[in-house]
C-alpha positions, 0 to 999 in steps of 0.5 A: 245700606241695611234695611231701616225699620218702619218705626224705631223706639224712643230708646233706639233713637236715644242710643243712636244719639249717644253713640253718634250713629249717623242719622238725621232727626227730622222734627215735623212739629209746628214752631209753637210746639218746638217752643214747648219741648225740642231735641237738640240737633234736629232739622225742624220742618213743619209737616205741611212744609215737608213736600216743598222742603224735601230736598233738604233731606239726605237721600241716603242714611236714616231719617228719624221722623219725630212729632208729638206722639208718633201719628203725624210722623208715621204719615210723613215717614210713609210719604218719604218712603213713597218718594224713595227715602228708604231710610225714613223711620218713624219715632214711635211715641214721639217727643212725649215718649222721650219726655216720659222715658228718656228726659223727664225734664222736658214738658209733655203736652 
């Protein structure tokens, strides 16, 4: 597997989704946040539950970690990498950047 960068842009995630590039989109926001805005096809595991549910994640391949702005997801990305998930990558800017630059129909919060 090619080395996965520590962080990707929202535009890179958009490209991956449009081109059906294999990846897992891990949304670590809380359920009430997902009710405000969410991306289809994501695996939704709140940040606090990731350690107990980490076995739901693929060991191989890219795991794009998403939160509201990219701060919580960077912490989870670093933790996943420490656990041997070399394909974990933070989605810089989070769902708010997605709403701003990719899909303005999604609400920001």
